[in-house]
N, C-alpha and C positions, 0 to 999 in steps of 0.2 A: 508671326509676321515674316514675310519674305525679305531678303536682303535688299536694301535701298542702294541706289547709285551714290557713292560718296565722293568720287573724284573722276574728272573727265578731261581728256586731252583730244583735240581735233585739229587737223591741219589740212588745208586745201579743199574744204567742203563748202560748196555754195559761196556765201559771202564771208565765211570764217576762214581767214588765211592761216591764223595760228591761235590756238587756245591751249595753254599748258597747265596741267594739274589744277584745273578749276574745281573748287570744292562745292558740292551741293548739299543742302540742308534738308531736313524733313519738309520745310515749306520754302518754295522758291517762286517769287513773284517777278516775272520778267517784264521790264518796263523800257520803253524806247519809242522814238518817233517812227512814223510810217517809213518803211524802207530801211530801217536800221539793221534788221536781220533777226528780229524776234522769231518769226516763223521759220527761219532757216535752222535755228537752234532746235525748235520743236520737231522739225523734219528729221533731225538726227534720231530721235526716239522712234519714229516710224521706220526709218531705215534699218536700225538695229533689230527691231522687232521683226521686220520682214526677213532679215538674215536668219533669225532663229526659226522662222516659219518655213524657210526654204523658198521664199518668193522674192529674193533680193532683186533679180533682174526684172520682175514685174514692176517693183517699186521704181527701178531705174527707168524703165520704159515709160511709166505713167508720169514721170517727172522730167521728160524730155530727152532722156538718154544720158550716158556718162558725160558727154561733153558739156551738158548744162549743169551737171553737178560739180564739176571741177572748178575751183576758184579762178575766175576770169578766163575759163575755157582751157582746152587742152594745149594750146600754144604757150600758155603761162604756167600751168600746173600739170605735172605728169601723173601724180597720184594723190589720193586722199588717204590720210592715216587717222586711226582712231585708237584710243586706249581708255578703257573703263575699269574702274575699281568698285566692287560691291563688297564692302567689308574687307575680309582677308583674302578675297579672290579677285582676279583680274582677267581681262580679255582684251587682246589687241589684234589689229589686222590693218592691212592696206588694201585699197581698191584701185585698180588701173582700168583704163578703157580698153575694150576689145575692138577689133575691126568692125564689128556689127553695132558698135555704140552701146554695148552692154558693159558689164563689169566682171573682172576676174579678181580673185582674192590672192594677195601676196602676204607673206610673213605673218600668218595667223599663229597666235600663241595664247596659252592659258597660264595664269599665275595662281598658284595656290600651294597648299601643303600636300605633298605626295604621301598618301597613306602607306605606301609600300616601303619608302625609305625615310620617312619622317622629316624630310627637308622641304623648305619652301623655295620657290623660284619659278622662272618662266619655263614652260615646256613648249617647244616649237612644234607646230602642227602642219607646217608646210604651205603650199600654194594650191589653188584650185581654179582652173580656167573657166569653169561653168558657173561661178558665182555661188557655189554651195559651200557651207561651212564644214570643214573637216571635223571640228569639235562635235557638231550636231550629228555628223555621220558616225562618229565613234559612239555617241550616246545610243543611236539606233541599233548599232551592232553590239552594244553592251560590252565594250572592250575593257581591258584591264584598268584603264584610267577613268572610265565612264562615271563611277561614283563620285569622283572629284569634281567633275563638270556639272553634275546634276543640279546642285543648289543655284549656281549662277545661271544656268539655262532656264530653270523654272522661274526665276525672278524676271529675267529679261523677256521671256516668252509670255509672261503675264501682263506686261506693260500695256496700257490702253491710252491711246491719244483720242480723246473724245472730241467730237465736232458736231454740235447740235445746232448749227446755223440754219440748216434747212428744216424748217417747221411748217412749210406751206401745205396747201390742201393735198398735194400728191406725195408728201413726205412719207417714207416707209414707216415711221413711228406712229402714223395715224391709221395704218392699215392692219388687217388681220395677219397673224403670223402663227405658224404651227406651235402647239404647246410644248413640244419637245425642245425647241430652241430656247433653252432657259438656263444654261450653265453659267454664262457670263454675259454681261451687258455689252452689246456690240457698240462699235465706235460711233455709229450714227443713231443708236437707240432703236434700231429697226425692230428689235425683239423685246421692247420694254414691257409689253403686256404679258407675254409668257414669263419673262424674268420676274415681274412683280407677282404673278400668280404663284410661281415657285417659292418666292419669299413668304407669301401669305400662308402657304401650306407647310413650309419647313423652317421658316425663320420669322415666326409671328411677331416677336419683339421688334426686329428691324423693320418689318412691314408697318407696324403701328407707328414707329418713329417717323418713317417716311410720310405716312398719311397725315400725322400730326403736324409735320413741318409744312406740307403742302397747304394745309388748312390755314396756317399762319399767313402765308402769302396770298391765299385765295379764300377769303372768309365764306364765300358761297359754296365751297366744295365740301362734300361730306365724306365720300369714300369711293374707291374704285369698285366696279361691279365684277369684271373679269370672269364672265361666264362663258366657257368654251362652247363652240358650236361644231357640228359635224358638216364638213364640206367634202363630198365625195368620200375618199378613203382617209381624209385628214381630219384631225381635231385641231381647231384653231381658235384664237382669242384676240380681241382687240381692246383698246384702252377706253372702254365705256365706263361711265361714272355716274354718281348720284349727286344731285344738287340738294343742299339743305332746304327742308320745307317742301320738297316735291317727291313724288313717287314715280315720276317719269324718267326712264333711263336716258341719260345724255350720251352723245357719241363724241368721238375725238374731234370731229369738225366743229363742235360747239366750243372748243377750247381755243382761246387766242394764241397767237404765236408765242407771246411772252409766257403765258401760263404753261403751254406745252414744254417750252424750254426749261422752265423752272422745275417741272416734274422730272424731266430727264436729269437735270443737275442734282436735285435732291436724291434721286435714286442712285446715281453714280457715286456721290460723296457719302452716302449713308449705307451702302451695301455692306453686309456683314463680313464678307471675305474679299476685301479689295485687292486690286493688283498691287505689285510691289511699288509701282510708280503710276500715278494718275497724272495725265497731261491734258490741259484744257486751254484752248486758244480763245481769248476774249469771251469768257463765260457770261459777262454782264450784258451782252447785246440784247436789246429788246426788253429788259427787265425794268419794272417799276422801282423807284428809289428805295422803297421799303424792302422789296425783294432782294435788292443788291445788298442791303444791310444783313439780311438773313443769309445770303450767299456767302458773305465774308465770314460769318460765324460757322457756316458749314465747312468752309475750306479750312479754317483754323482747327476745327474739331477733327476733320479727316486727317490732317497732318500729324495728329497725335497717334494715329493708327497705321499710317502708311506715308509714303512720300508723295507730295503734291507739287506739280510744276504748272503754273498758269502764266499766261501773258495778258496784259491789260494796258489800256491807256485811260481807264475810267477813274476820275477823281473820287467819286463816292466809294468805289471799291478799294482804292488805295488807302482811303481813310480807315479801313478795317485792319490794316497791317502796320507793322513797325518798320523802321529803317533797316533793321537787320534782315528782314525777309526779302528785301529788294535785290534784284540783279539788274543793273543798268546796262543797256545795249546802245551803242552809238557807232556811227561810221567815222573811220579815220583812214584817209587815203584809200577809199573804196572798200575797206575791209571792216567787218563787224568786230567791235571790241567789247568784251564783257568785263564788268567789274562790280564788286560789292562796295557799299558805302560804309564809311566809318561814322557811327552814330555820334561820336564825340564832336565831329565837325558841325553838327546840326542841333546840338542840345539847346543853344540859345534861341534858335528859330522855332523849335518844338514847344517852347513856352507860349508862343502866340499863334502858331499855325499847326494844322494837321498835316499828316504825310501827304495826303492828296493835294492840299493847297500848296505845299512846297514843290510838288511836281508841276502843278499848274503855273506857278510863278517862275518856274525854271531854276529854282534854287538848287534842286538836286542835279540839274544838268540833264542832257539827253534830249532836249527839245530843240527843234530846228530854228525857231524864231528868235531873233536877238532881242526883240522888245520884251518888256517886263522881266528883264534879266537882273537878278540880284546877285551881287558878288559877295563872297564870304568876307567877313571882317578879318 
């Protein structure tokens, strides 16, 4: 298992003015009202993954430029700072806006045990005006310290922020994809068919578990067909499938949006070699209540094998978790504030209400409406 993110500090990033030494668990359920800043926290994972991939300024451009990433804009905030800890290793850096509205890196540093002198501490890596990580550059050059960086880089570079909201008729997950695109499940599941085909051929047990789980949510479903076809010089496959009691092959367009989304979620959460951290924004969208119950079980199970971060406002999905799993996000003076809850404050409420009901009644806090507000005894 790759190292999970254990502690996080952020300052000046989007709606997060300051977050200091926030601890992350194997399972983290981000809860808050619309506009509280849940998505901005999830954006951090995309941003750091982009830095490892060498595409930071593409991420910056796609998110409106550096001025839109700085808390309340460049007139209020000069730079964004980040510090992450993954077990006994750490990585920190600052981002400042460039004249072209991109980002330059300042104060990049790595924390860990130096194999050459046996001492732990921060090693400064310097600045980089083009938004490229010096740590990644040293890894590519295989410098003296590269072996120290590798476990941290591998973990962050594996992070996946899954977004399965687009399941419409033209969604990539419903189309043919080349069979070679099968090493990892893409963020939008565009390659779900070749990925499942690879699991079927090389990880039969995991494939059977995925199929069995899909059958629980979709009783009419029997199995995927996954038969490649030749298209020009390419071999490609789509998500065709078999219906119980029928020998007629069904196509992806025969699957409802909710069914397609559940297949993607089950595949992401049951994959045999998951990323170090899996991030999913509102995974419950479009799912039947029973499928949401299954989803909760899948998330809890996945968190025993890797780190899972999800955001949700779903009462049925929150019912699948405990108070200790929750991270509450709310706005205070235009800034997002994150906190964990003390289960002892809610023990008497939990005797009569589920976690989702406590959220719905605003006993946990974090909801914008003042009515139905219960105060603690």
